[in-house]
C-alpha positions in Angstrom: 0.0 0.0 0.0 2.8 2.4 0.9 4.5 1.8 -2.5 1.2 2.7 -4.2 1.1 6.0 -2.4 4.7 6.7 -3.3 4.0 5.9 -7.0 1.0 8.3 -6.8 3.1 11.0 -5.3 5.9 10.4 -7.9 3.5 10.5 -10.8 1.4 13.4 -9.5 3.7 15.6 -7.5 1.5 18.7 -8.1 -1.8 17.3 -7.0 -3.5 19.4 -4.3 -4.0 16.4 -2.1 -0.4 15.4 -1.9 0.0 16.9 1.6 -2.8 14.9 3.1 -1.5 11.8 1.4 2.0 12.4 2.8 0.5 12.8 6.2 -1.4 9.5 5.7 1.9 7.8 4.7 3.5 9.1 7.9 0.6 7.8 9.9 0.9 4.4 8.3 4.6 4.3 8.8 4.4 5.3 12.5 5.1 2.4 15.0 1.7 3.0 16.8 
């Protein structure tokens, strides 16, 4: 799932929802 988000960010770096997606990635990566 993480790799899918990274692909989305790489292919669409100028999308307005990149920031929330990056925040989501950080949440998914967190040890909690």
